[in-house]
C-alpha positions as CSV (number, residue, x, y, z in Angstrom):
1,X,-4.0,21.9,1.5
2,X,-6.0,20.3,-1.1
3,X,-6.7,16.7,-0.9
4,X,-6.1,16.0,-4.8
5,X,-2.9,18.5,-6.3
6,X,-4.3,20.2,-9.4
7,X,-0.6,20.0,-10.9
8,X,-0.7,16.0,-11.2
9,X,-2.1,14.4,-14.3
10,X,-4.8,12.3,-14.2
11,X,-3.9,8.3,-15.3
12,X,-6.2,7.4,-17.7
13,X,-5.5,4.1,-18.3
14,X,-4.4,0.7,-16.5
15,X,-2.3,-1.9,-18.2
16,X,-4.0,-5.2,-17.7
17,X,-3.1,-9.0,-18.4
18,X,-6.0,-11.3,-19.4
19,X,-6.2,-14.9,-18.3
20,X,-8.3,-17.7,-19.3
21,X,-9.6,-19.8,-16.5
22,X,-10.2,-23.5,-17.3
23,X,-14.1,-23.0,-17.2
24,X,-13.6,-20.9,-20.2
25,X,-14.3,-17.3,-18.2
26,X,-11.6,-14.5,-18.2
27,X,-10.0,-12.8,-15.0
28,X,-7.8,-9.6,-15.3
29,X,-4.7,-8.8,-13.5
30,X,-3.5,-5.3,-13.2
31,X,-0.1,-4.7,-14.2
32,X,2.3,-2.1,-12.8
33,X,0.1,-1.5,-9.9
34,X,3.4,-1.6,-7.5
35,X,4.6,1.5,-9.5
36,X,1.5,3.3,-9.4
37,X,1.6,2.9,-5.5
38,X,5.5,3.8,-5.4
39,X,4.7,6.8,-7.8
40,X,1.9,7.9,-5.3
41,X,4.0,7.6,-2.2
42,X,7.0,9.5,-3.4
43,X,4.9,12.4,-5.0
44,X,2.9,12.8,-1.9
45,X,6.2,13.3,0.0
46,X,7.7,15.5,-2.1
47,X,4.6,17.4,-2.0
48,X,4.4,17.2,1.5
49,X,0.8,15.7,1.3
50,X,1.0,13.4,4.3
51,X,2.9,12.9,7.3
52,X,2.8,9.1,7.6
53,X,2.6,6.7,4.7
54,X,0.7,3.3,5.4
55,X,1.8,0.7,3.1
56,X,-0.1,-2.6,2.7
57,X,1.9,-4.7,1.3
58,X,4.7,-7.1,2.4
59,X,6.8,-6.5,-1.1
60,X,10.3,-6.1,-0.8
61,X,10.3,-4.3,-3.9
62,X,9.6,-1.1,-1.8
63,X,12.1,-0.8,0.8
64,X,14.2,1.8,-1.8
65,X,10.9,4.0,-1.7
66,X,10.7,3.9,2.1
67,X,14.5,4.7,2.5
68,X,13.7,7.9,0.7
69,X,10.5,8.5,2.5
70,X,12.5,8.2,5.7
71,X,15.1,10.5,4.3
72,X,11.9,13.2,3.6
73,X,11.2,12.8,7.5
74,X,8.2,10.5,6.7
75,X,6.7,8.0,9.1
76,X,6.1,4.9,7.6
77,X,3.7,2.1,8.8
78,X,3.4,-1.4,7.3
79,X,0.2,-3.2,7.1
80,X,1.1,-6.8,6.2
81,X,-0.1,-10.2,5.5
82,X,2.1,-12.8,7.7
83,X,2.5,-15.3,4.8
84,X,3.9,-13.1,2.0
85,X,5.9,-10.0,3.9
86,X,9.3,-9.4,3.7
87,X,10.9,-9.2,7.2
88,X,13.2,-6.6,6.2
89,X,10.4,-4.1,5.0
90,X,8.7,-4.7,8.4
91,X,11.9,-4.1,10.2
92,X,12.6,-0.7,8.1
93,X,9.2,0.9,8.8
94,X,8.5,2.7,12.1
95,X,5.4,0.4,12.5
96,X,4.3,-2.8,11.2
97,X,1.1,-4.4,12.0
98,X,0.0,-7.9,10.8
99,X,-3.6,-7.4,9.0
100,X,-5.0,-10.5,10.9
101,X,-4.7,-8.6,14.3
102,X,-6.9,-5.6,12.4
103,X,-9.2,-7.8,11.6
104,X,-9.4,-9.5,14.8
105,X,-10.1,-6.0,16.6
106,X,-12.9,-5.6,13.8
107,X,-14.6,-9.1,14.9
108,X,-14.2,-8.3,18.5
109,X,-15.7,-5.1,18.2
110,X,-18.8,-6.2,16.1
111,X,-19.3,-8.9,18.9
112,X,-19.5,-6.5,21.4
113,X,-21.5,-3.9,19.7
114,X,-18.7,-1.3,19.1
115,X,-18.7,-0.3,15.5
């Protein structure tokens, strides 16, 4: 199975919102990134490109996507940030992991020389 399906059209643009900072510099915010992620999750599931979807988000808007993935017999895991995470999303997924626990394990492994 190919890592990149040949029948997917490449996305050649990103919509961005420009913000002017108080110091006169500008920042750009990507628009529609949740839509692109939802699309990739669904396309990958329908084309059977993965067995387990790992969603790094706490956004409750992904709940309908997770329901669809489960209907397609895909496992779902949620990596979340504790302060901004939806409890409904975490409960719906097969597994949920607070990203701080992952960071703590990485730090512990670095201290003990395991990389």
